[in-house]
C-alpha positions as CSV (number, residue, x, y, z in Angstrom):
1,M,0.4,0.1,-0.1
2,K,1.5,3.5,-1.1
3,D,-1.1,5.8,-1.0
4,C,-3.6,6.5,2.3
5,T,-6.9,5.2,2.3
6,N,-8.3,7.8,3.7
7,C,-6.8,11.0,1.4
8,G,-4.8,9.3,-1.2
9,H,-2.2,11.0,-0.2
10,E,1.4,9.3,-1.1
11,L,2.4,7.4,2.2
12,G,5.6,7.4,3.0
13,V,7.9,6.0,6.4
14,G,5.8,5.8,9.5
15,R,2.5,4.9,10.6
16,F,0.5,7.9,10.2
17,C,-0.5,9.7,6.8
18,T,1.6,12.8,6.8
19,N,-1.2,14.7,4.8
20,C,-4.3,13.7,7.1
21,G,-2.3,12.0,9.6
22,H,-4.5,9.0,9.4
23,P,-3.1,5.6,10.9
24,I,-1.3,3.1,8.4
25,D,-2.0,-0.4,8.8
26,W,1.4,-1.9,7.3
27,G,0.7,-5.1,8.5
28,T,2.8,-7.3,10.7
29,T,5.5,-8.2,8.1
30,D,8.0,-6.4,6.2
31,T,6.6,-6.1,2.3
32,A,8.5,-4.4,-0.4
33,E,5.6,-2.3,-0.2
34,R,7.0,-0.6,3.1
35,P,10.9,-0.4,3.5
36,T,11.9,-2.2,6.8
37,V,12.4,1.0,9.6
38,S,12.6,1.1,12.9
39,S,9.3,1.9,14.4
40,P,9.5,5.7,15.4
41,P,7.5,7.3,17.9
42,P,4.1,8.6,16.8
43,A,4.0,12.0,15.4
44,R,1.9,14.2,17.0
45,F,0.4,17.4,15.3
46,P,0.8,20.2,15.2
47,L,4.5,19.6,15.6
48,Y,5.1,23.4,17.3
49,A,2.8,22.1,20.0
50,D,5.9,20.2,22.1
51,E,8.1,24.0,21.8
52,P,7.7,25.9,25.2
53,E,5.9,28.8,25.6
54,P,7.9,32.3,26.3
55,T,7.2,33.4,29.2
56,T,7.0,37.1,30.3
57,P,8.5,38.9,33.1
58,D,6.0,39.3,36.0
59,R,5.1,43.2,36.1
60,R,3.9,43.6,39.4
61,T,7.1,41.5,40.5
62,G,9.3,44.0,38.2
63,A,7.6,47.0,39.9
64,W,8.0,45.7,43.6
65,V,11.5,44.7,43.2
66,T,12.2,48.3,41.8
67,W,10.4,50.0,45.3
68,L,12.6,47.6,47.3
69,A,15.8,49.0,45.2
70,V,14.7,52.8,45.7
71,A,13.4,52.0,49.2
72,V,16.8,50.6,50.2
73,A,18.9,53.6,48.7
74,L,16.9,56.3,50.6
75,T,17.5,54.6,53.7
76,L,21.5,54.1,53.0
77,V,21.2,57.9,51.7
78,A,19.7,59.0,55.1
79,G,21.7,57.0,57.4
80,L,25.0,58.7,55.7
81,G,23.3,61.9,56.4
82,F,22.3,61.1,59.8
83,W,26.0,59.7,60.7
84,L,28.2,62.7,59.0
85,L,25.5,65.3,61.2
86,T,26.0,63.9,64.4
87,R,29.6,62.7,64.4
88,G,31.2,66.1,65.3
89,D,28.8,66.4,68.2
90,G,29.4,62.5,69.3
91,D,33.0,63.6,68.9
92,G,33.4,66.2,71.4
93,D,30.8,64.6,74.1
94,A,32.7,61.5,73.7
95,T,36.3,63.2,74.9
96,G,35.0,66.2,76.7
97,A,37.2,68.1,74.6
98,P,36.5,72.0,74.0
99,A,34.7,72.8,71.0
100,T,36.8,73.9,67.6
101,S,36.6,77.4,66.4
102,E,34.8,76.0,63.5
103,S,32.3,74.6,65.3
104,A,31.9,77.4,68.4
105,G,31.9,80.0,65.0
106,P,27.9,79.8,63.8
107,S,27.1,80.0,67.6
108,E,28.9,83.0,68.5
109,E,28.1,85.1,65.1
110,P,24.3,85.6,65.9
111,T,25.6,86.9,69.5
112,A,27.8,89.4,68.2
113,E,25.8,90.8,65.4
114,S,22.5,90.8,67.9
115,S,24.5,92.8,70.3
116,P,25.4,96.5,69.1
117,T,28.5,97.7,70.2
118,T,26.9,101.0,71.3
119,D,23.8,101.3,72.5
120,P,22.1,104.5,71.8
121,V,20.5,104.7,75.1
122,S,23.3,105.5,77.3
123,E,25.0,107.6,75.5
124,P,24.7,111.0,75.9
125,G,22.3,113.3,74.0
126,E,21.0,116.8,73.5
127,L,17.3,116.7,74.7
128,A,15.9,120.3,74.1
129,S,14.3,119.4,71.3
130,R,12.4,116.9,72.9
131,S,11.7,118.9,76.3
132,E,9.3,121.6,76.8
133,V,8.9,125.2,78.2
134,E,7.3,127.3,80.3
135,V,8.0,131.0,80.0
136,P,6.8,134.2,82.2
137,A,5.8,136.6,79.1
138,T,6.9,136.5,75.8
139,D,6.8,140.3,73.7
140,P,4.3,140.1,70.7
141,P,5.8,139.0,67.0
142,G,6.8,141.7,65.3
143,Q,9.2,141.9,61.8
144,D,12.7,142.2,61.1
145,V,14.4,145.2,59.7
146,S,13.6,143.7,56.2
147,G,9.6,143.1,57.0
148,N,9.7,139.5,57.5
149,P,7.2,138.0,60.8
150,V,9.4,137.5,64.0
151,S,8.0,135.8,66.8
152,F,9.8,135.7,69.9
153,E,7.7,132.7,71.9
154,G,9.3,130.6,74.4
155,A,9.7,127.6,71.9
156,N,12.4,129.4,69.9
157,L,14.6,128.2,73.1
158,L,14.5,125.1,72.3
159,D,14.5,124.9,68.6
160,G,18.2,124.8,68.0
161,A,18.4,127.7,65.9
162,A,20.7,130.8,67.6
163,E,19.1,133.3,65.5
164,T,15.7,132.9,67.5
165,C,15.0,133.7,70.7
166,W,12.5,134.2,73.4
167,R,12.3,137.6,75.1
168,M,10.1,139.5,77.3
169,P,9.2,143.3,77.5
170,G,11.6,145.1,80.3
171,D,14.1,143.7,82.7
172,G,13.6,139.8,83.7
173,T,15.4,139.8,86.5
174,G,14.0,137.3,89.6
175,E,11.8,135.7,86.4
176,E,11.8,131.8,85.9
177,I,12.0,129.3,83.3
178,V,10.6,125.8,83.7
179,V,11.9,123.1,81.3
180,T,10.1,119.7,81.3
181,L,12.9,117.0,79.8
182,P,11.1,113.8,78.2
183,A,11.9,111.6,80.8
184,E,13.7,111.3,84.2
185,T,17.1,112.2,82.6
186,R,21.2,111.8,84.3
187,L,21.7,115.2,83.3
188,R,26.0,115.8,82.5
189,S,25.6,119.5,81.5
190,V,23.3,122.6,81.2
191,G,24.0,125.9,79.1
192,M,22.5,128.6,77.5
193,I,23.3,131.3,74.5
194,N,22.5,134.6,77.3
195,G,20.9,137.1,74.7
196,Y,19.4,137.3,71.4
197,A,22.4,136.1,69.1
198,K,21.8,137.7,66.0
199,T,23.2,140.7,63.5
200,A,21.1,142.4,61.1
201,Q,22.0,146.1,59.0
202,D,19.0,148.4,58.8
203,P,18.0,150.4,55.1
204,Q,20.9,153.1,56.1
205,G,23.5,150.5,56.1
206,R,23.7,150.4,60.2
207,E,25.1,147.2,62.0
208,L,22.8,146.2,64.5
209,D,24.0,143.8,67.4
210,W,20.5,142.5,68.7
211,Y,22.5,140.6,71.3
212,H,24.1,143.9,72.9
213,G,21.3,145.8,72.1
214,N,18.9,143.8,73.8
215,R,19.0,142.8,77.9
216,R,20.9,139.7,78.0
217,I,21.4,137.1,81.5
218,L,24.3,138.4,83.5
219,S,23.5,134.8,86.1
220,A,20.8,132.7,86.5
221,E,20.3,129.4,88.9
222,W,19.5,126.3,87.7
223,V,16.9,123.9,90.2
224,F,16.6,120.8,89.7
225,D,14.0,117.8,91.2
226,D,16.1,116.9,94.4
227,G,16.3,120.3,95.2
228,S,19.7,120.7,94.4
229,T,20.8,124.3,92.5
230,L,23.6,125.4,90.5
231,V,24.5,129.0,89.8
232,Q,26.1,130.0,86.5
233,N,27.6,133.1,85.4
234,F,27.8,134.3,81.7
235,D,30.4,135.8,80.1
236,D,29.7,138.5,77.4
237,D,29.6,136.0,74.4
238,P,26.8,135.1,71.9
239,A,27.7,131.7,72.0
240,M,26.6,128.5,73.8
241,Q,27.8,128.6,77.7
242,S,27.8,125.5,79.2
243,V,28.3,123.7,82.8
244,D,28.9,120.3,83.7
245,V,26.3,118.7,86.4
246,D,25.7,115.3,87.3
247,V,22.3,115.1,88.8
248,T,19.2,113.1,87.8
249,T,16.3,115.2,87.5
250,T,13.0,115.5,84.8
251,T,12.8,119.2,85.4
252,I,14.5,122.2,85.6
253,T,13.7,125.8,86.8
254,I,16.2,128.4,85.4
255,R,15.5,131.5,87.9
256,L,17.0,134.6,85.9
257,L,19.6,136.2,88.9
258,D,20.7,139.3,87.2
259,V,20.0,141.1,83.6
260,S,22.1,143.3,82.0
261,P,20.4,146.9,81.0
262,P,19.3,147.9,77.5
263,G,21.9,148.6,75.1
264,N,22.9,151.9,73.6
265,G,22.5,153.2,69.9
266,P,20.2,152.0,67.1
267,A,19.8,148.1,68.7
268,G,19.0,149.6,71.8
269,R,16.0,147.5,72.8
270,N,14.3,147.0,76.5
271,Y,13.9,143.4,76.1
272,T,15.3,140.9,78.1
273,A,15.9,138.0,75.5
274,V,17.6,134.4,75.5
275,S,18.1,132.5,72.0
276,E,19.0,128.8,73.0
277,L,18.5,126.3,76.1
278,S,20.9,122.8,76.4
279,F,20.1,119.7,78.3
280,V,22.5,116.9,77.6
281,G,22.2,113.8,79.5
282,R,21.3,110.2,79.1
């Protein structure tokens, strides 16, 4: 038998038709129609069925491995950072040795920056501009030789300008000026410009010396809260004349003990004048 009884395909070697897979009955003896061959194992179709299926990696397993690797890396980095940060402190505690200049520097710098080298509160300063004053009387405002308005109020004693003044009509002997400082103060000095320290020129070209033309203070007594007093005598000088003191007070009373007579000439005026007061303390 040379052809398959099922599909008519020419038979070859084997027990099944290579075309349709139908079993072939060759009989029990070898004949000329079937060459003698050893019996091969039966063929199985399809032939590729025995091939192993390709395996694919489990995505969940891969993701788990990746996250595990990241977690391990982060743990190692954190441990290394903690060790680096605590290594220096551990050495210092173990040995009891003092901190080095590098470790002590950062803790000392903020202290130096936060503590100024000078304390402005403790430095003596001029307090007149922050004080208040009461005067016994005031000459009404007028005009200077150029027609500009001029006032003679008590605030002129504390404005820091020598060309302005407080003045009162007539002789001010025995009158008192009272100054209130901004707070209780340890005074270091007190002072006065004891007249109207201003000059001018009238329309006729004459020099007007208001310091010598008005009355000026020749002697005054400074009285403080604790009852202590200080008498100051003044020179014939339109500059600030100060005297040292060491007293703690809030108010100062200035008693005018001696006042000059009015001056002569075109600048002569019967007014008692003081240009400026000074109070230095802390």
